[in-house]
C-alpha positions in Angstrom: -14.0 -2.1 -19.2 -17.3 -2.5 -18.9 -19.6 -3.7 -16.3 -22.6 -5.9 -16.6 -25.0 -2.8 -16.0 -23.2 -1.1 -19.0 -21.2 1.2 -17.2 -17.4 1.7 -18.2 -14.4 3.0 -18.4 -13.4 4.9 -21.6 -10.2 4.4 -23.7 -6.8 5.5 -22.3 -3.8 5.9 -23.9 -0.2 5.5 -22.0 2.8 6.2 -23.2 5.8 4.8 -21.6 9.1 5.4 -23.0 11.7 3.4 -22.7 15.4 2.9 -24.2 15.3 -0.2 -26.2 17.8 -2.6 -24.2 16.8 -6.0 -24.9 14.4 -8.5 -26.4 12.0 -7.9 -23.8 11.6 -3.7 -23.7 8.6 -3.8 -25.1 7.0 -6.4 -23.0 8.2 -4.7 -20.2 6.6 -1.5 -21.0 3.5 -3.2 -21.7 3.0 -5.1 -18.5 4.1 -2.1 -16.6 1.5 0.5 -18.3 -0.8 -2.2 -17.5 -0.2 -2.4 -14.2 0.2 1.1 -13.3 -3.9 1.1 -15.6 -5.1 -1.1 -13.3 -3.8 0.3 -9.8 -5.1 3.7 -10.7 -8.4 2.1 -12.1 -9.0 0.0 -9.0 -7.2 2.8 -6.2 -4.9 -0.2 -5.1 -2.1 0.5 -3.1 1.4 -1.2 -3.7 2.9 -0.8 -0.5 5.9 0.6 -2.4 7.6 3.6 -0.6 7.8 5.4 -4.1 3.6 4.8 -4.5 2.2 8.5 -3.6 -0.4 6.7 -1.6 1.9 4.8 0.5 1.4 5.2 4.5 3.3 2.7 7.1 0.6 0.6 8.7 0.2 2.4 11.8 0.7 -0.2 14.9 -2.4 -1.0 16.2 -2.3 -1.8 19.9 -4.1 -4.8 21.0 -6.6 -4.1 23.9 -5.9 -6.6 26.8 -7.9 -10.0 26.7 -10.8 -9.8 28.8 -10.5 -12.8 30.8 -13.6 -12.1 33.4 -15.8 -12.0 30.1 -14.5 -15.0 28.2 -14.4 -17.0 32.0 -18.2 -16.1 32.6 -19.0 -17.2 29.1 -17.2 -20.6 29.8 -19.1 -21.0 33.2 -22.5 -20.7 31.2 -21.1 -23.2 29.1 -20.2 -25.8 31.2 -23.4 -25.4 33.3 -25.6 -26.1 30.6 -23.6 -29.1 29.4 -25.5 -31.9 30.1 -23.5 -35.2 28.1 -19.9 -36.4 28.2 -19.6 -35.5 24.5 -20.6 -32.2 24.8 -17.8 -31.8 27.9 -15.2 -33.4 25.3 -16.3 -30.6 22.8 -15.9 -27.9 25.1 -12.3 -29.2 25.9 -11.5 -29.6 22.0 -12.8 -25.8 21.7 -11.3 -24.0 24.7 -8.8 -25.9 25.5 -5.9 -23.9 24.4 -6.9 -21.0 25.9 -7.4 -23.2 29.1 -3.5 -23.5 29.2 -3.1 -20.1 28.1 -5.4 -19.0 31.3 -2.8 -21.1 33.4 -0.1 -18.6 33.0 -2.0 -15.5 32.2 -4.4 -15.4 34.9 -4.0 -18.2 37.3 -7.2 -17.4 39.4 -9.5 -17.6 36.2 -7.5 -21.0 35.7 -8.4 -22.8 39.0 -12.0 -21.4 38.7 -12.9 -23.1 35.5 -10.5 -26.3 36.4 -12.7 -26.7 39.4 -16.1 -25.7 37.2 -14.7 -28.2 34.6 -14.4 -31.2 37.4 -17.4 -30.7 39.2 -19.0 -30.9 35.8 -17.0 -34.1 35.0 -18.0 -35.7 37.8 -21.4 -34.6 37.8 -21.9 -36.8 34.7 -19.6 -39.3 36.0 -22.1 -40.2 38.7 -24.9 -40.6 36.8 -26.7 -36.9 36.1 -25.9 -37.1 32.4 -29.5 -36.2 30.7 -30.7 -35.6 27.6 -32.6 -32.5 26.7 
């Protein structure tokens, strides 16, 4: 194998001994040898228990969602909305998280809902501005 920089791997000889059990024995041995060579060359973990480099993936604990931070960012975003199309885009972008907040954090849901409705009324009463 050769890189465009000129770096190359030297030829490797791999011997795989298998009993001839059918027409595909030779092809299977060649395929297996190539696969093992490439795994070793690129240090690819197989995820198989018999792979010496195999490790169970660790269980990663997800940190709790920062509802307060998310809500504060949305309030700033709402404050800067000055057209209905921007409000519609806001709803498209954050609607699913708002629905999640309804069950996960009802207080934040109520606060953001009130801010959204206030912005909607502000725009309905002709205060839509083009900045």
